[in-house]
C-alpha positions in Angstrom: 13.1 -25.2 -4.7 15.5 -22.0 -4.7 15.1 -19.5 -7.3 18.5 -19.8 -9.4 20.1 -16.2 -10.2 22.1 -15.6 -12.9 24.8 -13.3 -11.4 26.9 -13.2 -15.0 23.6 -11.5 -16.8 22.7 -9.6 -13.5 26.1 -8.0 -13.6 26.1 -7.1 -17.2 22.6 -5.5 -17.2 24.0 -3.8 -14.2 27.1 -2.4 -16.1 24.9 -1.5 -18.8 22.9 1.2 -16.5 26.5 2.3 -15.8 27.6 3.4 -19.1 24.3 5.1 -19.7 24.6 7.3 -16.1 28.3 7.9 -17.1 27.0 9.3 -20.4 25.0 11.5 -19.1 26.2 12.8 -16.1 30.2 11.4 -16.0 31.7 9.0 -13.6 31.0 11.2 -10.6 27.4 11.7 -10.9 26.9 7.9 -10.8 25.8 6.6 -7.5 24.6 3.0 -6.8 20.7 3.5 -5.9 20.7 5.4 -9.2 22.3 2.7 -10.8 19.7 -0.1 -9.3 16.8 2.2 -10.0 18.2 2.1 -14.1 18.7 -1.5 -14.1 15.4 -2.1 -12.4 16.5 -4.3 -9.7 16.9 -3.5 -6.1 20.0 -1.7 -4.5 20.6 -5.2 -2.1 20.9 -6.9 -5.8 23.5 -3.8 -7.1 25.5 -4.6 -4.0 25.6 -8.4 -3.7 27.4 -7.7 -7.4 29.7 -4.9 -6.6 31.5 -4.2 -3.4 32.5 -0.9 -4.1 31.1 1.8 -6.4 35.0 1.9 -7.8 34.2 -2.1 -8.1 31.4 -1.3 -10.7 32.8 1.6 -12.1 35.7 -1.3 -13.1 33.6 -3.5 -14.3 32.1 -1.2 -16.5 34.8 0.0 -18.3 36.0 -3.0 -18.9 32.7 -4.3 -20.1 32.4 -1.3 -23.1 36.1 -2.8 -23.9 34.9 -6.1 -24.2 32.2 -5.0 -26.1 34.4 -3.0 -28.5 36.2 -5.9 -29.3 33.8 -8.2 -29.6 31.9 -6.5 -32.2 35.4 -5.9 -33.9 35.8 -9.6 -33.6 32.1 -10.7 -35.6 32.6 -8.3 -38.3 35.9 -9.7 -39.1 34.3 -13.8 -38.9 31.2 -12.7 -40.3 33.4 -12.5 -43.8 36.7 -14.1 -43.5 37.3 -14.3 -47.4 37.5 -10.3 -47.4 40.7 -8.6 -47.5 43.1 -8.1 -44.3 43.0 -4.2 -45.8 39.2 -3.9 -46.3 38.9 -5.5 -42.6 40.9 -2.7 -41.3 39.3 -0.5 -42.6 36.5 -1.7 -41.1 37.6 -2.1 -38.0 39.3 1.5 -37.9 35.1 2.7 -38.2 34.3 0.5 -35.1 37.3 2.0 -32.8 36.4 5.5 -33.4 32.6 5.2 -32.6 31.7 7.4 -35.5 28.4 5.9 -36.1 25.2 7.8 -34.4 24.4 4.6 -32.4 27.7 4.2 -30.9 27.7 8.2 -29.6 26.3 6.8 -26.1 28.8 4.6 -26.1 31.6 7.2 -26.8 30.8 9.3 -24.5 31.1 6.9 -22.1 34.2 5.3 -23.3 35.5 9.2 -22.9 34.2 9.5 -19.5 36.0 6.5 -18.2 39.6 7.6 -19.8 39.1 11.4 -18.2 39.1 9.2 -14.8 41.4 6.9 -15.7 43.7 9.5 -15.8 43.7 9.8 -12.0 42.9 6.3 -11.2 45.3 3.3 -12.0 42.8 0.9 -11.5 40.5 2.0 -14.5 43.9 3.0 -16.4 44.7 -0.5 -15.8 42.1 -1.6 -17.4 42.0 0.4 -20.3 45.5 -0.7 -20.8 43.9 -4.0 -21.5 41.3 -3.0 -23.8 43.7 -0.8 -25.7 46.6 -3.6 -25.9 43.7 -5.6 -27.2 42.4 -3.4 -30.0 46.1 -2.7 -31.2 46.7 -6.7 -31.3 44.0 -6.5 -34.0 45.3 -3.7 -35.5 48.8 -5.0 -35.6 47.3 -8.5 -37.4 45.8 -6.9 -40.1 47.9 -4.7 -41.4 50.5 -7.7 -41.2 48.4 -9.6 -43.2 47.7 -7.1 -45.8 50.8 -6.0 -46.3 51.2 -9.7 -46.9 47.9 -9.2 -49.3 46.1 -12.1 -46.9 42.8 -12.0 -46.0 41.2 -11.3 -42.8 40.8 -15.2 -41.9 44.9 -15.5 -42.6 46.9 -15.5 -39.3 50.2 -13.4 -38.4 53.0 -14.7 -36.2 53.7 -11.9 -33.7 56.9 -12.5 -33.7 57.7 -11.8 -37.3 56.2 -8.5 -37.2 57.8 -5.5 -38.0 58.5 -2.7 -36.1 56.9 -0.4 -38.7 53.7 -2.2 -38.2 53.9 -1.5 -34.7 54.1 2.0 -34.9 51.6 2.2 -37.6 48.7 -0.1 -35.6 49.9 2.7 -32.7 49.0 5.9 -34.6 45.8 4.5 -36.3 44.6 3.6 -32.7 45.5 7.0 -31.4 44.1 8.5 -34.7 40.6 6.4 -33.7 40.6 7.8 -30.8 41.5 11.2 -30.7 38.6 11.6 -33.8 36.2 10.3 -31.4 36.5 13.1 -29.1 36.5 15.7 -32.2 33.0 14.3 -33.6 31.9 14.5 -29.6 33.4 18.0 -28.9 31.6 18.8 -32.5 35.0 20.2 -34.0 33.9 17.5 -36.7 31.5 15.8 -38.2 31.6 12.0 -38.4 31.9 12.7 -42.3 34.9 14.3 -42.2 36.2 12.2 -39.2 35.8 9.2 -41.0 37.3 11.2 -44.3 40.7 11.6 -42.2 40.6 8.3 -41.0 40.5 6.7 -44.6 43.1 9.1 -45.7 45.3 8.0 -42.6 44.8 4.4 -43.7 45.6 4.6 -47.5 49.3 6.9 -46.9 49.8 3.7 -44.6 50.8 1.4 -47.0 52.7 3.8 -48.2 54.7 4.4 -45.9 55.1 0.5 -45.1 56.4 0.5 -49.2 53.3 -2.3 -50.2 50.1 -2.4 -52.1 47.3 -4.3 -50.2 44.5 -5.9 -52.1 41.9 -2.9 -53.1 40.3 -1.7 -49.7 36.1 -1.8 -50.7 34.4 1.1 -49.6 32.6 -1.3 -47.1 30.4 -0.1 -44.1 30.9 4.0 -43.3 29.9 6.1 -40.4 26.8 8.1 -40.8 
């Protein structure tokens, strides 16, 4: 009986190898043979999963975006009774990738962002990832402004323009702090302080007072 190959699992394994290599050498320094060696599979196995290096990189950046978004969703689902304001604080920490264990992931993400500036396929994938994260931020800000919990649902059609604007600003700030920490301009603690100061001011700009935000999990 022929051996059943888990192609989805193999593609994820290859994507993980791509991310490690991109974090070390940038997208330009990644070759399919190097990826095969890092993933501990044959070159033929890589070529059967991906027809080209471009296709492989595109899948890898989608994998990173999905991993961050899924981590946020899992964290929210783990404590559905927490206030939406607290959940938003936790989510901001996750998106900024400030923790030491996420530093390699942050390097990989920024390397892909740099390449996406001159490559439309990667740019399109990153836009989708940002859109998914922004949608979650919009939902949590809207719920927090109404004094709800993270398990409540806010209708997208009822979201005020100010909430959309604040969601864009928070996502942009988290991205910028990721860069500053990686470049050594700020420490993770300093970046976290800026992030949470921004969140504190957010409620004033929206003219509301959400439930108290608990300290929660902070970056190390």
